[in-house]
C-alpha positions, 0 to 999 in steps of 0.5 A: 914667736910673738909675745902677744901680751906686750903693747902694740905701739902706734908708730904713725898716723897718716891723715888727709885721705880724700876717699876710703883707703882701699890699700895700704901696702908697706913697701919697706920699714920706712915707706908705705903706699895708700889710696886717696881718691884717684891718687896713690900717696907714697909716705915716708914713715919716719917723717910721716909726710908724703914723698911722692904722689902717683897721678894717672887714674881718672877715678877712685882707686879700689885696690893696690898690690905690691910685688914681692921684690918691692919694685912694682906697685899695681893699682885697679880703679873705677876708671876700668884700668890697671896701672903698673908703677916703677917704685924706683923711677916713679914712672908709669910702666903701663896701663892695662885696659882690657876690661869694660868695667871697674877693677876691684882687685889686683894681685901679683903672683909670688914670683912677680911674673903674673898679675891677676885682676878682678872686677864686675860681671858685665863683660862676657866671653865670645860664647856669652859666659860671664868673666870676672878675672883676668890673668896677665904676664907682667913682662909682656903685658900679654893677657894669658887667660880669663877665669869664668865662673862667678856670677857677680863682681870679684872683690878680692884675689890671692895667689897661693905661696907656690903660685899654682892656685888662685883664690877669688871672693865675690859678691855671689857669696862664694870663694873659688879656687882656680888652677893657674896653669889651666884656668880650671875651677878646683873648688867652690867654697860656700859658707858665707852669708853674704859677699866676700871681703878678703881672701888670703892663703896661710904662708904654708899654703895649707889653708885659705882664710876668707872674710865676709858675711858671717865672719872669718872662715878657714878652709883646707886648700887640698879638700875644699872643706871648712876647717873653722869659723871665727868671729861668727857673731859678726854680721860682716867682716870686711878685711883681714891680714895674716903675718908672714909667720902665719901665727897672727891674724888681724881682722876688722871688727866694729870700730877696731882690729882684733889680733888672734893667735892662729895656732891656738885660735885665741884672741890676743889683742884689740886695737882701737881704730874707727872703721878699718877697710884695709890692712897689711903686715910688712914683709918682715912682720914688724909692722901692721898698717890699716886704712879707714873709711872715714874720708868724709870727716873734717880730718879726712881718711886715716892710716895707722901703723903699729909696731908688732911686739916680738920675742926672740925664740931662744930654744937653742939657748935653753934646756927645754926639759928643764923649762917643761919641768918647771911649767909642770911644777907650776901647774901642780902647785896651783892645783894643790893650793886650789885657790887664787890670791891676788894679794900674793900674786907673782908674775909666773913668767919670771920663774920660767927659764925658757923666757918664752911668754905663752898663755900656758893652759889657756885651753884648759882654763876655758874648759874649766870655766865653761864647765863651771858656768854650764857653758853659758856667758854669765852676763848675756846667758849666751849658750853658743860655746864657739862664741864664748871666750875665757876672760881673765879678771886680773890680766894674764901674768902666767899660769897662776892667773889661769885659776877659775876664780880669776876668770869669766866665760864671756861672749866675744864682744863682752870679753873685748869690752871687759878687757877694755874696762868699758864694762865691769862687775861690782864686787859686792853685788855682782852687778854689771856696770857699763861706762858712759861710752856704752850708754845709748848703745845696744849694751845699755840694757846690760847695766844692773844685770846680775852676774849668773854665778857658777854652779861650782861654788869653788869657781865664784869670782874672786872679790879681790880680783873683781875689786881691782878690775872695778877700780881700774874701770872707775878710774877710766870712767873718771878720766874719760869724763875729765877729757870730755869736760 
């Protein structure tokens, strides 16, 4: 399981790309492929240097896909072709050029026997229907079938883990599920407010996740029903990635990447990264890579690679009954004491013999905060509960920090700024303060606003906790000003 409280360490920065970086598949722990204009760059992650360049396309590459055996790389381009590359010999295997319009998406089936490609809606079948998706046999290069249904271009494709279902996302605002064997359309999934950016199945095949207008949607594959929406405050979410265990969801936000725990549906981390446009976890889940859309800056486009913090699951070496009893005792202790004291705070994680760090009681913590504050964010007065998250004033250090006086129910974007110490609360006046980085932004009007205190006076934020957060905020502001000068 993942200890999401650990730092996500950036282990590589790959610079100099000449276009938006539409693909960043991690071939192994030491190799990564990325798009740079009409070229594919093969990077050595140890040296952070280019080992090889694939040059056959005549226009910008819009999509990359890696076979599950790490042997073949495929690319779709604005030049209206699909290329397959042998990663061992570095040879071009073949070029597929059936379409008459750009290729926006390519993807291998899990068994690597099929390749799906999607593009614009300019090409029509013999009976005049728009066709945007092609299915090819990889070994014979034979066109198996086309999928007819989308009215506008297809931006993204994904196979289910069993290879029986194909998902597609389009500029027509819909996600569609197809039976691979028959080509029959199974479901039309509607819920996004604009074009679809990315689709992917969860590793168990039970859910499909899509991004686009209105954020992230989670769908039931069997019924086609919408299960949940995330990041709904986002006007448009372009890309995301699911880790191989199905526990982590990384997705693009404004100038950054948010990491969510898919099981608890809670935000766990924020990675600072300007304009992410593509992302991928490695097959072993140890690394996350993302490419940006800043190619026209002086340094060119950038790919960042982070190591994913992990914690070995040790259930077979731990008495689970003992661990559960100890956690229950911690909760009872906090309830009986009825207060949160930052001065005597111990890291409760040290007292849990299971050695598994989790945000125990997070759902209950959020419930109490929402109740105390009348279901509203005390800074923005937002009353959309699905957009409000439980923020810790003193960062989470075990069950003891899940006390209402150490929390604030904040709108998701405010929560991120608060955690990054770009925004804080003045402990004496409860006034909102913002960092210089937020001046001349949409958040500048929040400066000086008074925190709306909770209806439950026993949940008023602890001043010692606010002081500690505010001191860190001031220190960060000072460091930023020093760096600028």
